[in-house]
N, C-alpha and C positions, 0 to 999 in steps of 0.2 A: 389217729395217725397220719389218714390221708392227708387231712387238711395242713398237717404239719411239715409235710413234704416240700422241698423246694419248688418255686414255678419260677420260670425265666419271661421276663417280659419282652416280648417280640412285636413288631409292627404289624407283622402278619402270624397266624397261628403256625408255627414249626408244622404241627401235625396237618396242615391242611397244604404243605408244600410237597409237589410231585412234579416229575418232569414235565408233564402235560402244563401244570401251573407254572412254572418257570417260562417256558416257552411262549406262552400265552403272554405273561407278562414283559418281555423282551419284544414281542412283534406288536404289542398293543398301543396304538396311537392316539396316547392319551399323556398331554403333559401335565396331568396331575401327578405321574408316578415319578419320585425324587432318582434321579442318577444313582445316588448309592444303592436304592434297591435295585435297579437295574443292573449295576454292576455286580450285586450279591445274587441275584438270579442267574447272570450270565457264569459266574464260579460256580455255582450250583449245578449247573447243566454239564460244564467242564467235568467237575468231580464225577458224574454219573459215569463218565467215561476214563476218565484220568485213573481213578483209584484201581478199577478193575485190570486195566493194562499193568499198572506200576505192580500188582500183587502178581501178574499173570508172569511179569519178567523179573520181578522182584526174587520171588522165591526158587527159581531155578538157577538164576545167576548167581544168587549167593550160597546154593550148594555147590554149583561147580566151582567156586572160587574156593569153598573150604575143601573141596577133594583135590585141586591143583596143588594148593599150598600144602597139604598135610603130606604130599608125596615128597616133598623136600627138594625138589628139582628146579628151582626158580632160581638159584644162586644167591639166597636170602642166608644169613644166620639162622642157627635154631631159635635163638630166642625173637628175632623179629618175626620169625615165621609163627610161633606159638602167639604172638601178640595179634597179628595179621589175621590168623584163623580165629581167635577169642572174638575179636572184632566183627568178623562174617558172621559168627554164629550168633552173636548177638543181634545186629541187624535182622538177620533171620527170623528170631524171636520177636521182634521190635513187627516187623512185618506180618506175622501169623497174628500174634496180638492186639496191635494197633491198627493195622491196615486193614485185616481180612476180618476179626473180629469185631472191631469198633466202628471204623468210619464206614466200610460199606454197608452194615447194618442202620447205620443213620442214613447214609444217602438212600438207601432201597428200603426205608423203614416199613412199606406196605408189606413187602414179603418177609420182614423179619419181626412183624409184631409178636410172633410166640416167645420173644426174648423177654417180653413184659412178664410171663410167668415163669420164668427159671431165675429164681433169686440167688445167682452168683455173681452179681457185679462186682460187690467188693473183694472177692476172691480173685475175677480177675484184673481188677485193678491192682490189686498187690502183684500179681505176676507180671504185669504191662509196666509198672513203673520200675520192678526191679530189673527187668529186660532193658528198658531206656538207661537207668542208671548203670549197667555194666557197658552198653554200648559207648556212653561217654565217657566215664572213666577208664576204660581200656584204651581209648583214644590220648587219653592223658596219660596213661601209662606208658605208652607207645612213645609218646613225645618226648618225658623223661628219660627213658632209654636211651632214645638217641641223642637226645642232649648228653648223657654221662659217656655214651660212647664216644661222642665227638668231642666235648671239651673237657673230661675229666680221666685223662688217659690211667691214672693211678687206680682210680677205681674201676675201670673199666673190665679189666680180668674178672673183679669179684662180683659186681652186679650184673655185666652184659652175658648172663649165661642162661641155659635152657632151664636149670632148676629154680633160678631166681625169677624169672618170667612165669613159671607155672606157680610158684608160691603167690606172686603179685596178681596174677589172674585169680586164682581161687580165693583169696584174701578178697579181692573185690567183688565176687560175686557172692561171697557169703555177706560181707557187709551190705551190700546192696539190698540182697532179701530181709537181711533183719532190720535195717531201716524203712522199708516200706510196710513192715506188718500192721503197722498202725492204720493203715489205710483199712484194714477188715473191719475196722470198730469206727472210723469215722464216717465211713460211707455206709449207704444201703445197700442192699444185697439186690435192688432193682434197676434196671437200667431206665435210662430218660429216653434214650433215642435222640437226643439233642446235640448238635453241634455247639456243646460247650467245654471248657478246659477239663471239668469234671463230668464224666459221662454217666456216673450213677446218680442216683437221688441223693439228696443232702436235707437232713432234718433241720428246721430252722433254729433249733436248739445248738446245733452243731455251728452252723454256719455262722451264727452272730457270737460264738463264744470265744473268749481270747486264746483260748488253747488251742482252734482252730486256725485262728491268723498267725499266732506264732509259728506251727507247723506247717502251715502252706508257705508262710515267708522263709523258713529255714528249707522246707523242699527245693523253692525256687532260687534258694541261693546256691545249695550244694549241687544241684542239678537244672541249669548250666552255669550261673552265673561265676564260681568259683573254678570251673573246668575252662572258662572262658579266658579268666585273669591268667591262670597256670600257663595254658597253651601259647599265649601272646608273649608273657613274660620268657618263657623256655624258648619259644622260637626266636625271639629277639636274641638273648645270650648264645644261643647255637650260631646263629647268623653273623653276630659280631665276631666271635672266635673265628669261624672260617675266613671271614674278610681279613682279620689280623693275620692268622696263621697263613694264608695263601699267599698274601704282601709278603711276609717273612720267607718262606720257601722261593718264591719266585727269585728276591735278590739273593738268596744263599746259593741256589742253583745257577743264578748267573754269573753270580761271582767265582764259583769255584769251576765250571764249567767253560764259561765263557759263550755259551751258546744255550737257546730255550728248548729244551726236549720235552717231551710227553711226561707227565708226572702221573704216575699210576695211582699214587696215595690221594692225590687231591682231584682224578677223575670219579675216585671210589667215595670222597665224602661229596662229591658234586651231586652224582647220584642218589646218596643218601639224603641229601637235603631237598633235594625236588620231590623224592618221595614223602619225606616228611611235610615238609612246608604244603603241598598240593593235598594230601590228607586234611591237616589241620585248617588251612585255608576252605574247604569244602565243607569241614563240620561248623565252622563260625560263619560262613556266608549262608549256610542253611538253617542255620539254628536261631540265628540272631533276633529275626523278627518275632519267634514264638517266645523268646524269653522276655524281651521288651513289653510284648503285649501281655505275658503273666503277672510280670509285675505293675503293670500299669492298671490291669483290672482290679488287682488287689487294693491298690492306694484309691481308685476310683470308688470302691465299694464302702471303704474306709471314711470318705467324703473330701478325698482331695481330687477336685473334678475341674481344674483348669484348663488340664487339655483332653479332648473329647477324640477318642481313636474310634471309627467305625468297626462294625463287627466282621465285616467283610475280611478285614485284616487278620483276624481269627481263621477264618477260612484257608487263607493263603498262607499264614506261619504254618498250619499244619501239612498243606499240601509239599511244602519246602521241605520241612523236617522229614517227613516221611520218604519224599527224594534221597535225602541223605543216605539211607538205608541201601539204597540201589546202586550209588556211583563209584563204591570204591573199585569195584571189578573193572570198571572203565578207568579207573585212575592207575590200577595195577599194568591193566594192558599198555596204556600210553607210556608210563615211565620205566617198566620193565622189559627188558627184550626177553628175556628167558621165559617169564610169565606169557607173553605173546605165544612165544613158540609151542608152550605147553598147552596154551588154550587152542591152538591151532590143531594139535595132535589130537586133543579130545572131540573136537567139534569134526574132525574129517573122519574119527574112527569109525561111527554109525556106516558111513558112505562106504569105507574101505571094505568093511567087513562084510557090506551087502555086496559089494563088486565081487570079492574074493569067492563068496558064496553062489554068484551067478557064473562065475568061470568054473568052479568046481562041477 
């Protein structure tokens, strides 16, 4: 059975790579070491610091965001608040399941060799990919909600409600879990501790089967290829509608009043579209490389080898994808003034409590 497990062809064995190896490789005065290897070793050294720092910052930041948004004092509608809370909760799960329990053990494999004796990798994969799907499709759901609220006034009162958002969030969660159950049967329970798109060992029978190829293509299309297309389409339609309606409102107000006054409706729409575009743009920018690499790697394995992409891009794509789970709090703080006020109060609370205690 062990001979039937998938092995990865590395220029240098992954298990031989450690922080000292990468440092020696970078500092070695050896012209025979290719530039690609040096860049890859530099990325590996960066990951040794980058991933722990991202985990230390990402967990409390998302917990803080969930707490602030759940209080409902940020001036956002209840349906928007529910979507943003769901996105933060999914990002928190991705940080725990992907960053802390997957990538950090790969970087510090010497300290996590005990995982080889814990046959739970396929269960881990099901939970991880379900959480990732939730994070991606919650973003799509939020984008569609804002599209309806801005462009479809007749449907707005029915769709953009707290009850509808709860149903959408629940449906996406259930479907994401059901969609990824098959990973339990396709992957083995043994961790590979290698920086590969599939972090569990895979039998060659599964890897070379047409069923695996079809499932892998479908997985990459559903997450995140289709969300990419939907977000771009919805954002384009939303921006077009806002531009057309804003020109019409300006002409109407100038004709009726003879002067240009502050339009509260357009101000509200402007803030809404800024939040929408920044969240959507952040998702597309940080996920694009991983999507492209995943599709290319499958085409390469099938024999379409016209374009070579170095493995170091996989490291970089994972780093960007995981960063996307930690940036939404900064986005809310930049675009939402009331969120900033609530964030300041929460950050000041421990210090004000200590000051009151000292005074007493």
